[in-house]
C-alpha positions in Angstrom: 24.2 -25.0 -32.2 20.4 -25.1 -32.4 18.0 -23.3 -30.2 18.0 -24.6 -26.6 14.8 -25.5 -24.8 14.0 -23.9 -21.5 15.6 -26.7 -19.4 18.8 -26.6 -21.4 18.9 -22.8 -21.3 18.4 -22.9 -17.5 21.2 -25.5 -17.1 23.6 -23.3 -19.1 22.9 -20.3 -16.9 23.2 -22.4 -13.7 26.5 -24.0 -14.8 27.9 -20.5 -15.5 26.5 -18.6 -12.6 26.1 -21.2 -9.9 22.9 -22.8 -8.6 22.7 -20.5 -5.6 22.6 -17.3 -7.7 20.0 -18.7 -10.2 17.9 -20.2 -7.4 17.8 -16.8 -5.6 16.2 -15.0 -8.6 14.1 -17.6 -10.5 11.9 -14.9 -12.1 14.9 -13.1 -13.5 16.3 -16.3 -14.9 13.0 -17.1 -16.6 13.0 -13.6 -18.2 16.6 -13.9 -19.4 15.7 -17.3 -21.0 12.7 -15.7 -22.6 14.5 -12.7 -23.9 17.3 -14.8 -25.3 14.8 -17.1 -26.9 17.0 -20.2 -26.5 19.8 -18.6 -28.7 23.0 -20.3 -27.3 25.3 -17.4 -28.3 23.1 -14.8 -26.6 22.7 -17.0 -23.5 26.5 -17.5 -23.3 27.2 -13.8 -23.6 24.5 -12.9 -21.0 26.0 -15.5 -18.7 29.5 -14.1 -19.3 28.4 -10.6 -18.5 26.6 -11.6 -15.3 29.6 -13.8 -14.3 32.0 -10.9 -14.4 29.6 -8.8 -12.3 28.8 -11.2 -9.4 27.2 -8.5 -7.3 24.8 -7.3 -10.0 21.3 -8.7 -9.5 20.1 -10.8 -12.4 17.0 -8.7 -12.5 19.1 -5.8 -13.6 20.8 -7.9 -16.3 17.3 -8.9 -17.5 16.0 -5.3 -17.4 19.0 -4.1 -19.5 18.4 -6.8 -22.1 14.6 -6.1 -22.1 15.1 -2.3 -22.5 18.2 -2.2 -24.7 17.8 -5.3 -26.8 20.9 -6.0 -29.0 22.8 -3.1 -27.5 22.9 -4.9 -24.1 24.9 -7.6 -25.8 27.7 -5.3 -27.1 31.1 -5.4 -25.4 34.5 -3.9 -26.0 35.8 -7.5 -26.0 34.7 -8.7 -29.5 34.5 -12.3 -28.2 31.8 -11.2 -25.7 29.8 -9.0 -28.1 26.9 -10.5 -30.0 27.1 -7.8 -32.8 30.8 -8.4 -33.2 30.4 -12.2 -33.4 27.6 -11.8 -36.0 29.7 -9.4 -38.0 32.3 -12.2 -38.3 29.7 -14.4 -39.9 28.9 -11.7 -42.4 32.5 -11.4 -43.6 32.3 -14.9 -45.1 29.2 -14.0 -47.1 29.0 -12.8 -50.7 27.6 -9.3 -51.4 24.2 -10.9 -52.5 24.1 -12.9 -49.3 24.9 -9.9 -47.1 22.2 -7.9 -48.9 19.6 -10.6 -48.5 20.5 -10.9 -44.8 19.9 -7.2 -44.3 16.6 -7.2 -46.2 15.3 -10.2 -44.4 15.7 -8.2 -41.2 13.3 -5.6 -42.5 10.6 -8.1 -43.7 7.3 -7.8 -41.8 6.1 -11.1 -40.2 7.6 -13.8 -38.0 8.9 -16.0 -40.9 9.1 -16.1 -44.7 8.7 -18.7 -47.4 11.0 -19.0 -50.4 8.6 -17.4 -53.0 8.2 -14.3 -50.7 11.9 -14.2 -50.0 12.7 -14.3 -53.7 10.5 -11.3 -54.3 11.9 -9.4 -51.4 15.5 -9.8 -52.6 14.6 -9.5 -56.3 16.2 -12.8 -57.4 14.9 -15.7 -59.4 13.6 -18.5 -57.1 16.6 -20.9 -57.6 19.1 -18.1 -56.9 17.2 -17.0 -53.8 17.1 -20.6 -52.5 20.9 -20.7 -52.8 21.2 -17.4 -50.9 18.9 -18.7 -48.1 20.8 -21.9 -47.9 24.1 -20.0 -47.4 22.5 -17.9 -44.6 21.3 -21.1 -43.0 24.7 -22.7 -43.3 26.1 -19.6 -41.5 23.6 -20.1 -38.7 22.0 -16.8 -39.4 18.7 -18.3 -40.5 16.8 -21.5 -39.7 14.4 -23.5 -41.9 11.6 -25.8 -40.6 10.1 -28.9 -42.2 7.6 -26.7 -44.1 10.3 -24.7 -45.9 9.6 -21.7 -43.7 12.7 -19.5 -42.9 13.0 -17.7 -39.6 15.6 -15.5 -37.9 16.1 -15.4 -34.2 14.8 -12.1 -32.8 18.3 -11.0 -31.8 19.8 -11.9 -35.2 16.8 -10.2 -36.9 17.5 -7.0 -34.9 21.2 -7.1 -36.1 20.1 -7.7 -39.7 17.7 -4.7 -39.5 20.5 -2.5 -38.2 22.7 -3.8 -41.0 19.9 -2.8 -43.5 20.6 0.9 -42.7 23.8 0.5 -44.7 21.7 -0.1 -47.8 20.4 2.9 -49.8 16.9 3.9 -48.7 15.4 3.5 -52.3 16.8 -0.1 -52.4 15.1 -0.9 -49.0 11.9 0.7 -50.1 11.9 -1.2 -53.5 12.5 -4.5 -51.7 9.6 -4.0 -49.3 7.3 -2.9 -52.2 8.2 -6.2 -54.0 7.3 -8.2 -50.8 4.0 -6.4 -50.3 3.2 -6.9 -54.0 3.9 -10.6 -53.6 1.6 -10.9 -50.7 -1.1 -8.8 -52.2 -1.2 -10.5 -55.7 -0.9 -14.0 -54.2 -3.6 -13.3 -51.6 -5.8 -12.0 -54.4 -5.3 -15.2 -56.4 -6.0 -17.4 -53.3 -9.1 -15.4 -52.5 -10.5 -15.8 -56.0 -10.1 -19.5 -55.6 -11.9 -19.5 -52.3 -14.7 -17.2 -53.5 -14.9 -17.4 -57.3 -18.0 -15.1 -57.5 -16.1 -12.2 -55.8 -15.7 -9.2 -57.9 -12.2 -8.8 -59.5 -9.9 -6.3 -57.8 -8.3 -3.8 -60.2 -4.7 -4.3 -58.9 -1.7 -2.5 -60.3 0.8 -4.9 -62.0 3.3 -6.2 -59.5 6.7 -4.6 -59.4 9.5 -6.2 -61.5 11.1 -9.2 -59.7 7.8 -10.2 -58.0 6.7 -13.8 -58.6 3.3 -14.4 -57.1 1.6 -17.8 -57.0 -0.5 -18.0 -60.2 -3.0 -20.7 -59.5 -4.8 -22.2 -56.5 -7.7 -24.5 -55.9 -9.8 -23.9 -52.8 -7.9 -26.3 -50.6 -4.4 -25.1 -51.5 -5.6 -21.5 -51.2 -6.8 -22.0 -47.6 -3.5 -23.8 -46.8 -1.5 -20.9 -48.1 -3.6 -18.4 -46.1 -3.1 -20.6 -43.0 0.7 -20.6 -43.5 1.0 -16.9 -44.4 -1.7 -15.4 -42.1 0.7 -13.8 -39.5 2.8 -12.4 -42.4 -0.2 -11.1 -44.2 -1.4 -9.3 -41.1 2.1 -7.9 -40.6 2.3 -6.8 -44.2 -1.1 -5.1 -43.9 0.0 -3.2 -40.8 3.2 -2.2 -42.6 1.3 -0.9 -45.6 -1.2 1.0 -43.3 1.6 2.5 -41.2 3.4 3.9 -44.3 0.3 5.3 -45.9 0.0 2.8 -48.8 -3.7 3.3 -48.9 -4.6 1.2 -52.0 -2.5 -1.7 -50.8 -4.0 -1.5 -47.3 -7.6 -1.7 -48.7 -6.8 -4.3 -51.3 -5.1 -6.6 -48.8 -8.1 -6.2 -46.4 -10.4 -7.3 -49.2 -8.2 -10.2 -50.2 -8.2 -11.4 -46.6 -11.9 -11.1 -46.0 -13.1 -14.5 -47.3 -10.4 -16.3 -45.4 -11.2 -14.4 -42.2 -14.9 -15.2 -42.7 -14.3 -18.9 -43.2 -11.9 -19.3 -40.3 -13.8 -17.0 -37.9 -10.9 -14.6 -37.3 -13.3 -11.9 -36.0 -10.8 -9.8 -34.1 -8.4 -9.8 -37.0 -11.3 -8.8 -39.3 -11.9 -5.7 -37.2 -8.3 -4.7 -37.0 -7.8 -5.1 -40.8 -11.0 -3.3 -41.7 -10.4 -0.4 -39.3 -7.2 0.3 -41.1 -8.9 -0.3 -44.5 -11.6 2.2 -43.6 -9.0 4.9 -42.8 -7.2 4.1 -46.1 -10.5 4.2 -48.0 -11.0 7.9 -47.1 -7.9 8.6 -49.3 -9.1 6.6 -52.3 -11.2 8.1 -55.2 -13.6 5.1 -55.4 -16.6 5.7 -53.1 -17.3 1.9 -53.2 -14.1 1.3 -51.2 -15.4 3.5 -48.4 -18.9 1.9 -48.5 -17.5 -1.6 -48.4 -15.1 -0.8 -45.6 -17.9 0.6 -43.4 -20.1 -2.4 -44.2 -17.6 -5.1 -43.5 -16.3 -3.5 -40.4 -19.9 -3.2 -39.2 -20.4 -6.9 -40.0 -17.4 -8.0 -37.9 -18.7 -5.8 -35.0 -22.1 -7.4 -35.3 -20.7 -10.9 -35.1 -18.9 -9.9 -31.9 -22.0 -8.5 -30.4 -20.9 -4.8 -30.6 -24.3 -3.7 -31.8 -23.9 0.1 -31.5 -20.7 0.2 -33.6 -22.2 -2.3 -36.1 -25.3 -0.3 -36.8 -23.3 3.0 -37.0 -21.0 1.6 -39.7 -23.8 -0.2 -41.6 -26.1 2.8 -41.7 -23.2 4.9 -42.9 -22.5 2.4 -45.6 -26.2 2.4 -46.7 -26.4 6.2 -46.7 -23.3 6.4 -48.9 -24.6 3.7 -51.3 -27.9 5.6 -51.7 -26.1 8.9 -52.1 -24.0 7.4 -54.9 -27.0 5.5 -56.4 -25.2 2.2 -56.1 -27.9 -0.6 -55.9 -25.3 -3.4 -55.6 -23.8 -1.9 -52.5 -27.3 -1.2 -51.2 -28.2 -4.8 -51.6 -25.1 -6.0 -49.8 -25.6 -3.6 -47.0 -29.3 -4.6 -46.5 -28.0 -8.2 -46.3 -25.6 -7.3 -43.5 -28.2 -5.2 -41.7 -30.3 -8.3 -41.6 -27.5 -10.2 -39.9 -27.1 -7.3 -37.4 -30.8 -7.3 -36.5 -30.7 -11.1 -36.2 -27.8 -10.8 -33.7 -29.8 -8.1 -31.9 -32.7 -10.6 -31.7 -35.1 -8.8 -34.1 -35.8 -11.4 -36.8 -38.7 -9.4 -38.2 -36.6 -6.4 -39.0 -33.9 -8.8 -40.3 -36.5 -10.2 -42.7 -37.4 -6.7 -43.9 -33.8 -6.0 -44.8 -33.0 -9.3 -46.5 -36.2 -9.0 -48.6 -35.1 -5.7 -49.9 -31.7 -7.2 -50.6 -33.4 -10.1 -52.6 -35.4 -7.7 -54.7 -32.3 -5.6 -55.6 -30.2 -8.6 -56.5 -33.0 -10.0 -58.6 -33.6 -6.7 -60.4 -29.8 -6.4 -61.1 -29.7 -9.9 -62.6 -27.2 -11.3 -60.1 -28.3 -15.0 -59.7 -25.5 -16.0 -57.3 -26.4 -13.2 -54.9 -30.1 -13.8 -55.5 -29.7 -17.4 -54.4 -27.9 -16.4 -51.2 -30.6 -13.9 -50.4 -33.4 -16.5 -51.1 -31.8 -18.8 -48.5 -31.5 -15.9 -46.0 -35.2 -15.0 -46.6 -36.1 -18.6 -45.9 -33.9 -18.6 -42.8 -35.6 -15.6 -41.3 -39.1 -17.0 -42.1 -38.1 -20.2 -40.3 -36.9 -18.2 -37.2 -40.3 -16.5 -37.2 -42.1 -19.8 -37.4 -43.4 -19.7 -41.0 -41.9 -23.0 -42.0 -43.8 -23.6 -45.2 -42.6 -20.2 -46.7 -39.2 -20.9 -45.3 -38.9 -24.2 -47.0 -40.2 -22.8 -50.3 -37.5 -20.1 -50.4 -34.7 -22.4 -49.3 -35.5 -25.0 -52.0 -35.6 -22.3 -54.6 -32.2 -21.1 -53.4 -30.8 -24.7 -53.5 -31.9 -25.1 -57.1 -30.1 -22.0 -58.2 -27.0 -22.8 -56.1 -26.6 -26.2 -57.6 -26.9 -24.8 -61.1 -24.0 -22.5 -60.1 -21.9 -25.3 -58.5 -21.5 -23.1 -55.4 -20.7 -25.6 -52.6 -20.4 -23.0 -49.9 -23.8 -21.5 -50.6 -25.3 -25.0 -51.0 -24.0 -25.8 -47.5 -25.6 -22.7 -46.1 -29.0 -23.7 -47.5 -28.7 -27.3 -46.4 -28.1 -25.9 -42.9 -31.3 -23.9 -43.2 -33.2 -26.9 -44.4 -31.9 -28.9 -41.4 -33.2 -26.2 -39.1 -36.6 -26.2 -40.8 -36.8 -30.0 -40.6 -35.9 -30.1 -36.9 -38.5 -27.4 -36.1 -41.2 -29.3 -37.9 -40.5 -32.6 -36.2 -38.6 -34.2 -39.1 -35.6 -34.9 -37.0 -34.0 -37.7 -39.2 -34.2 -35.4 -42.3 -32.7 -32.6 -40.2 -29.7 -34.8 -39.3 -29.2 -35.7 -43.0 -29.3 -32.1 -44.1 -26.9 -31.0 -41.4 -24.5 -33.8 -42.2 -24.5 -32.9 -45.9 -23.8 -29.3 -44.9 -21.0 -30.3 -42.6 -19.3 -32.4 -45.3 -19.2 -29.3 -47.6 -18.0 -27.0 -44.9 -15.3 -29.4 -44.0 -14.2 -29.8 -47.5 -14.0 -26.1 -48.1 -12.4 -25.3 -44.7 -15.3 -23.1 -43.6 -14.8 -23.6 -39.8 -17.0 -20.7 -38.6 -20.3 -22.0 -40.2 -19.2 -25.6 -39.6 -19.2 -24.9 -35.9 -22.7 -23.4 -35.9 -24.0 -26.4 -37.9 -22.4 -28.8 -35.4 -24.2 -27.0 -32.6 -27.6 -27.2 -34.4 -27.0 -30.9 -35.3 -27.0 -31.8 -31.6 -30.7 -30.9 -31.2 -32.3 -33.4 -33.7 -29.9 -36.1 -32.3 -31.3 -35.3 -28.8 -34.8 -35.3 -30.1 -34.3 -38.7 -31.6 -32.9 -40.0 -28.2 -29.4 -40.2 -29.6 -27.8 -38.7 -26.6 -24.3 -40.0 -27.2 -24.3 -38.5 -30.7 -25.7 -35.2 -29.4 -23.0 -35.1 -26.7 -20.3 -35.9 -29.3 -21.2 -33.0 -31.7 -21.8 -30.5 -28.9 -18.4 -31.3 -27.3 -16.8 -30.7 -30.7 -18.8 -27.5 -31.1 -17.8 -26.3 -27.7 -14.1 -26.9 -28.5 -14.3 -25.0 -31.7 -16.3 -22.1 -30.2 -13.6 -21.7 -27.5 -10.9 -21.8 -30.2 -12.7 -19.1 -32.1 -13.2 -16.9 -28.9 -16.9 -17.1 -29.3 -17.6 -17.1 -25.6 -21.4 -16.6 -25.7 -21.8 -19.5 -28.0 -19.5 -21.7 -26.0 -21.5 -20.9 -22.8 -24.7 -21.9 -24.5 -23.4 -25.2 -25.7 -21.9 -25.9 -22.2 -25.5 -25.4 -20.8 -26.9 -27.8 -23.5 -24.4 -30.4 -22.4 -25.2 -29.9 -18.7 -28.9 -30.3 -19.5 -28.3 -33.4 -21.6 -26.4 -35.0 -18.7 -29.1 -34.0 -16.2 -27.1 -31.3 -14.5 -28.8 -27.9 -13.8 -27.8 -25.4 -16.5 
């Protein structure tokens, strides 16, 4: 049987226990349904245990299941014991299928795709597909329409227990293959998303690992979207087991995706673990970068004290090791932190130093980004002619490099300058061009900011309906990204547009 929904699960318990008993303890019934997750076999066994103990409160049954997990569903009668019933299913499996079942119970993450599963079990993809199909046929695994495989939590707990029968080196090798699959595939996807990123010096994947070799930006972002919970779980697994290089490399491979999607809290979690891992690595650049990127995420969440602490530490280390590239990157992020603190003049000082360093190092991609940022801070300080000059220079460099994400950033800056200088129609056009590029690249974080800014020239042109439309969409996205301060500001803008006091 498939998983039952809440209504079907409640009907099953009511039919077995009686309407009076379930109605008397609705909270306990709700918890039993949640703990069983709609798994019919588990619900049937729980109902059977409760039925044979009519004086036992259902809250006690729920507490046992919550505290004991799979052990609460064991029974001397094998027909009333979930582990016993599952063991019957295993008897019909081949050794490869039983081994795969056990290893899948140890895999970090809520589900798994076929390529990852093939690496975990160390089989070619077609053989792994046949093994997964057999487990699905035995009702030990489910597969959704996107070819994602998932175990029910209770089955997964049983599979993890079964894995203890495998030799520890075999379990460790399987998990290493899975981590290598996620790391090498994430690295390839990140390079498609951010081609100018420096290459990570990864160790070769373990034998039996088959990472995705090629991505374009769209398929890379789609892969990250599908695998994100598993990548976070893999990162946590690596950090908890002291795999310091994997922990840092996975954090770096996730960074561009987190930046584009606006996963700020995940960025902080990942880079905190990466910072701890970097302390064990011989490369000082790993420690510098971990401090800088953790500080950046803190700044974006308004945690200014922590942000400056990490960024100043990054800058001190970069200067100590005489690394001008890391100095330039850190000055860029310090500019962002001062902007968030409301001090655009100090932000301009740092971004100007970043520009000079990138230019001296002959890094045109980073020079163009810094040129745009210099223009942005000049605009925020009201020096619009200097701002436009720098942004147009950045745009010329970026178009030569075919860097659509950077072009979108500069078009956004030009839209801001146009609006502030009364060229509202030109501002709308620049913002629209930026939005098209952000949308195509899946850069939802900056896309939302540009939507917010687009509403202002629409309002200035008397296009109230269009302003309302883009601000409502920006409000929805800000809330989705947990950017409460930005959401509150847009809510006030909508109130003022509609004539309500803000």
